C-alpha positions as CSV (number, residue, x, y, z in Angstrom):
1,M,-53.4,38.5,-83.2
2,T,-55.8,41.5,-83.7
3,T,-59.0,41.4,-85.6
4,Q,-57.5,43.7,-88.1
5,T,-54.6,41.4,-88.7
6,V,-56.9,38.4,-89.1
7,S,-59.1,40.3,-91.5
8,T,-56.0,41.4,-93.6
9,E,-54.7,37.8,-93.6
10,R,-58.0,36.4,-94.8
11,Q,-58.2,39.0,-97.6
12,E,-54.7,38.0,-98.7
13,I,-55.7,34.3,-98.6
14,I,-58.8,35.1,-100.6
15,Q,-56.8,37.0,-103.2
16,I,-54.3,34.1,-103.5
17,I,-57.2,31.5,-103.9
18,D,-58.8,33.7,-106.6
19,T,-55.6,33.2,-108.7
20,L,-55.7,29.4,-108.5
21,S,-57.0,27.1,-111.1
22,D,-60.1,25.0,-110.4
23,D,-57.9,21.9,-110.1
24,A,-55.6,23.6,-107.6
25,I,-58.7,24.8,-105.6
26,D,-60.0,21.2,-105.5
27,K,-56.6,20.0,-104.2
28,L,-56.6,22.8,-101.6
29,A,-60.1,21.9,-100.5
30,S,-59.1,18.2,-100.3
31,Y,-56.0,19.0,-98.2
32,A,-58.1,21.3,-95.9
33,A,-60.5,18.4,-95.4
34,F,-57.6,16.1,-94.6
35,L,-56.3,18.5,-92.1
36,R,-59.7,18.9,-90.4
37,H,-60.0,15.1,-90.2
38,E,-56.5,14.8,-88.7
39,A,-57.4,17.4,-86.1
40,W,-60.5,15.5,-85.3
41,L,-58.6,12.3,-85.0
42,D,-56.1,14.0,-82.7
43,E,-58.9,15.3,-80.5
44,Q,-60.4,11.8,-80.3
45,E,-57.1,10.2,-79.4
46,E,-56.6,12.8,-76.7
47,A,-60.0,12.2,-75.3
48,E,-59.3,8.4,-75.2
49,D,-56.0,9.0,-73.5
50,I,-57.6,11.2,-70.9
51,A,-60.4,8.6,-70.3
52,D,-57.7,5.8,-69.9
53,I,-55.7,7.9,-67.5
54,E,-58.9,8.7,-65.5
55,A,-59.9,5.0,-65.4
56,R,-56.5,3.9,-64.1
57,K,-55.7,6.8,-61.7
58,N,-56.4,4.7,-58.6
59,E,-54.5,1.6,-59.7
60,P,-51.2,0.9,-57.9
61,T,-48.0,1.6,-59.7
62,I,-44.5,0.1,-59.6
63,P,-41.6,2.5,-58.9
64,E,-39.2,2.8,-61.9
65,S,-36.3,1.8,-59.6
66,V,-38.0,-1.6,-59.0
67,I,-38.5,-2.2,-62.7
68,I,-34.9,-1.3,-63.5
69,A,-33.6,-3.5,-60.7
70,E,-35.6,-6.4,-61.9
71,Y,-34.6,-5.8,-65.6
72,E,-30.9,-5.6,-64.7
73,A,-31.1,-8.7,-62.5
74,K,-32.5,-10.6,-65.5
75,Y,-30.7,-9.0,-68.4
76,G,-27.7,-7.2,-67.0
77,P,-27.0,-3.5,-66.5
78,L,-28.6,-0.8,-68.7
79,D,-26.2,1.2,-70.7
């Protein structure tokens, strides 16, 4: 996206906002705050996931085939 395109889009958004009622602007601001908070939460969860993966990267793992074989021996074949 070019700088010109961004500038034009911002101007269009500003023009749209200028036509909104105060109540609609309050709702828009509240929703924008909600979206920012959701983005922040996503970033936090991603950072936690990365930290968990990093902390466990040297732990031994069990091959999927072993897990499936043990499950099927106990509960029967997977469908």
